[in-house]
C-alpha positions in Angstrom: -47.7 -43.3 -10.2 -45.4 -41.0 -8.3 -43.4 -38.3 -9.9 -40.1 -37.6 -7.6 -38.3 -34.5 -8.6 -34.7 -34.3 -6.3 -33.3 -30.9 -5.9 -29.4 -31.3 -5.3 -25.8 -30.2 -6.2 -24.6 -33.4 -6.8 -27.0 -35.5 -8.6 -24.4 -38.0 -9.8 -25.0 -39.6 -5.9 -28.0 -40.6 -6.4 -26.7 -43.9 -8.6 -28.5 -46.5 -6.0 -31.9 -45.1 -7.5 -31.6 -46.9 -10.1 -30.3 -50.0 -8.9 -32.8 -53.2 -7.5 -36.1 -52.6 -6.7 -36.5 -48.6 -7.1 -35.0 -49.3 -10.8 -37.7 -52.2 -11.5 -40.1 -49.7 -10.2 -39.1 -47.6 -12.7 -39.2 -49.8 -15.6 -42.7 -50.3 -14.7 -43.7 -47.2 -14.7 -44.5 -46.8 -11.1 -42.6 -44.0 -10.0 -40.8 -41.2 -12.1 -37.7 -40.2 -10.5 -36.4 -37.0 -12.0 -32.8 -35.0 -10.6 -32.4 -31.2 -11.0 -29.0 -29.7 -10.3 -30.2 -25.9 -9.0 -26.6 -24.7 -9.4 -28.0 -24.4 -13.1 -30.6 -21.8 -11.9 -27.3 -19.7 -10.1 -27.5 -16.0 -11.7 -23.8 -15.2 -11.0 -20.8 -15.3 -13.7 -19.4 -18.4 -11.6 -22.8 -20.3 -10.9 -22.6 -19.7 -7.0 -25.0 -21.1 -4.9 -23.9 -20.0 -1.6 -22.5 -17.4 0.4 -21.4 -15.6 3.5 -24.6 -15.1 6.6 -24.8 -11.8 7.2 -23.9 -11.2 11.1 -20.8 -13.0 10.4 -20.7 -16.6 11.5 -18.7 -19.8 10.4 -20.0 -21.7 7.1 -21.7 -20.6 4.0 -25.3 -20.6 3.8 -27.0 -21.8 0.5 -28.6 -18.7 -1.7 -32.4 -18.6 -2.2 -32.7 -17.4 -5.7 -31.3 -20.9 -7.2 -33.5 -22.6 -5.3 -36.6 -20.2 -6.0 -36.0 -20.0 -9.6 -35.9 -24.2 -9.9 -38.9 -24.6 -8.0 -40.9 -21.9 -10.0 -39.6 -23.9 -13.3 -40.8 -27.4 -12.4 -43.7 -28.2 -14.5 -46.6 -28.7 -12.5 -48.1 -31.9 -12.9 -50.5 -32.1 -10.4 -52.3 -30.1 -8.1 -51.3 -32.6 -5.5 -47.3 -32.0 -4.6 -45.6 -31.6 -1.9 -42.3 -29.9 -1.3 -39.5 -31.6 1.2 -36.9 -29.8 2.9 -34.1 -32.0 4.5 -33.2 -30.2 7.3 -32.0 -31.3 11.2 -34.2 -29.0 12.3 -37.1 -30.9 10.9 -39.4 -33.9 12.3 -37.7 -37.4 12.6 -38.7 -39.6 9.5 -41.1 -42.4 10.0 -42.7 -45.1 8.9 -46.0 -43.3 8.9 -44.6 -40.8 7.4 -43.3 -43.0 4.4 -46.9 -44.6 4.2 -48.2 -40.7 4.0 -46.3 -39.6 1.3 -46.4 -42.6 -1.0 -50.0 -41.7 -1.4 -49.2 -38.7 -3.4 -49.1 -38.1 -6.7 -45.7 -35.7 -6.5 -42.9 -35.6 -3.9 -39.9 -33.2 -4.3 -37.3 -33.1 -2.1 -34.9 -29.9 -1.6 -31.2 -31.3 -0.4 -28.9 -28.8 1.4 -25.4 -28.5 1.8 -22.5 -26.1 3.3 -23.6 -25.5 6.6 -27.3 -24.9 5.9 -30.6 -22.5 4.2 -30.8 -19.3 3.4 -33.4 -18.6 6.1 -36.3 -17.7 3.5 -36.3 -20.9 1.3 -38.1 -22.7 4.0 -41.3 -21.0 3.0 -41.1 -22.8 0.1 -41.6 -26.4 2.3 -44.7 -27.6 3.0 -42.5 -29.4 5.7 -39.1 -30.5 6.9 -37.5 -33.8 7.7 -34.8 -34.5 9.0 -33.2 -38.8 9.1 -32.4 -38.6 12.7 -30.9 -36.8 15.9 -27.5 -36.1 13.9 -26.0 -34.0 11.0 -25.0 -35.1 7.5 -23.0 -33.0 5.2 -25.7 -32.8 2.8 -29.6 -34.2 2.0 -29.2 -36.2 -0.4 -28.2 -39.3 1.4 -31.4 -38.7 3.6 -33.6 -37.9 0.8 -31.9 -41.8 -1.0 -33.4 -43.1 2.5 -36.6 -41.8 2.6 -37.3 -42.5 -1.1 -36.8 -46.3 -0.7 -39.0 -45.6 2.5 -42.1 -44.5 0.4 -41.7 -45.9 -3.1 -41.5 -49.8 -1.8 -44.6 -48.6 -0.4 -46.1 -47.8 -3.5 -49.0 -50.3 -5.0 -47.3 -53.1 -7.8 -43.4 -52.2 -6.5 -42.9 -55.3 -4.3 -45.3 -57.6 -5.9 -47.5 -58.8 -2.6 -49.1 -56.1 -0.6 -48.5 -58.6 2.5 -44.4 -57.6 2.1 -45.0 -54.1 2.5 -47.4 -54.3 5.3 -45.5 -56.9 7.5 -42.2 -55.1 7.6 -41.1 -53.9 10.7 -42.5 -50.8 12.2 -46.0 -50.7 9.1 -48.1 -52.1 12.3 -46.3 -50.6 15.1 -44.2 -54.0 15.9 -40.7 -55.4 14.5 -41.0 -58.2 12.6 -41.1 -61.5 13.3 -38.2 -64.2 13.1 -38.1 -65.6 9.8 -36.7 -69.0 8.2 -36.1 -70.6 5.2 -34.2 -73.9 3.8 -32.5 -75.9 5.2 -34.8 -76.4 8.2 -31.8 -77.7 9.8 -28.3 -76.1 9.5 -25.7 -77.0 11.6 -27.9 -78.2 14.8 -30.1 -74.6 14.2 -33.4 -75.9 13.9 -36.8 -73.9 12.2 -39.2 -73.8 14.5 -41.6 -76.9 14.7 -44.6 -75.1 14.3 -43.4 -72.9 11.1 -43.1 -76.8 9.5 -46.4 -77.8 10.8 -48.9 -76.5 8.0 -51.1 -75.3 10.6 -51.9 -71.5 9.3 -53.7 -70.1 12.2 -51.1 -71.1 14.9 -48.6 -70.1 13.0 -49.9 -66.1 12.7 -50.4 -66.7 16.4 -46.4 -67.5 16.7 -45.9 -64.4 14.7 -47.6 -62.0 16.6 -45.9 -63.4 19.6 -42.6 -63.0 18.5 -43.2 -59.8 17.1 -44.9 -58.7 20.4 -41.5 -60.5 22.4 -39.1 -59.0 20.0 -40.6 -54.8 20.2 -41.0 -55.3 23.8 -37.0 -56.7 24.4 -35.3 -54.9 21.9 -37.5 -51.7 21.1 -39.2 -50.7 24.6 -39.7 -47.2 23.5 -42.3 -48.3 20.6 -44.4 -49.5 23.5 -46.4 -46.1 24.2 -47.5 -46.3 20.7 -48.7 -50.1 20.2 -52.4 -50.9 20.0 -53.4 -54.4 21.3 -55.7 -56.5 19.9 -57.7 -58.8 21.7 -55.8 -61.9 20.9 -52.8 -59.9 22.6 -53.6 -60.1 26.0 -53.1 -64.0 26.1 -49.5 -63.6 24.4 -48.8 -61.3 26.7 -49.3 -63.3 29.8 -47.5 -66.1 28.6 -44.7 -63.6 27.8 -44.5 -62.6 31.2 -43.9 -66.2 32.3 -41.2 -66.7 29.7 -39.8 -63.1 30.5 -38.8 -61.0 34.0 -38.1 -58.2 31.8 -42.2 -57.9 30.8 -43.4 -58.3 35.0 -41.9 -54.2 34.5 -44.0 -53.4 31.6 -47.1 -55.1 32.9 -48.4 -51.8 34.4 -47.9 -50.3 30.9 -50.1 -52.2 29.0 -52.7 -53.8 31.8 -54.3 -50.8 32.0 -55.7 -51.5 28.3 -57.2 -54.4 29.5 -59.7 -56.1 27.1 -63.3 -54.9 27.1 -65.8 -56.8 29.0 -68.2 -59.5 26.9 -71.0 -58.2 26.4 -73.8 -60.4 28.4 -76.5 -60.9 25.8 -80.3 -59.7 26.4 -82.8 -62.3 27.7 -84.9 -63.1 25.4 -87.9 -63.3 28.2 -90.1 -60.6 28.9 -91.7 -59.7 31.5 -95.7 -60.7 31.2 
């Protein structure tokens, strides 16, 4: 089980964490999610958690005292705790990061608000992470997205391990097209290969379509792809089907499959 704690000024925003798969995961005891309002740790009479920045400037900054106090008050349930600061200055979140976090026993998300943090708050964090290259009002929405991505990777949450493994980005490729009944909807037919029952051919078709979709829709992912030996024949086929693939030929062709090892002769010189 993973324990997830969220430090926030707006715990009421986290209603989506009690719905759908996340709700079932908590009910099954696969994840525990706790909300901590760090305003409760403010020491001033009016429970202020922010103040004007030294040196002047627009906006307000979160004060260090409430967040430090909230972190120190967390029960130490494991020695495998990772503290994550939601910050537009952090590394951009991605699927590999979700996989890494899903292996931890405890995650603590610190959600900022206003114009930013007192710099000393960053000392608490093991990582600063951003949802993308844009600025949100606070870290709550970003934390919810990241938590959803992590929880669905916990064994048992999705029911079938293959569901998460075949998702877009899990293997560096976008997911292949999928279909369900009816086989013919208003003249739009399911590809014949998927109705054939030939599992090896279906797997080959899916891999080819994942390669096709990734090259055409997210060419920026190409540099991170690791091609298998079987991929090269698929890439050659796709080059014949799409002019766009000719531009990328040099990007993957230099990663040609290693030559087959020659079998050693069993004849020995006498």
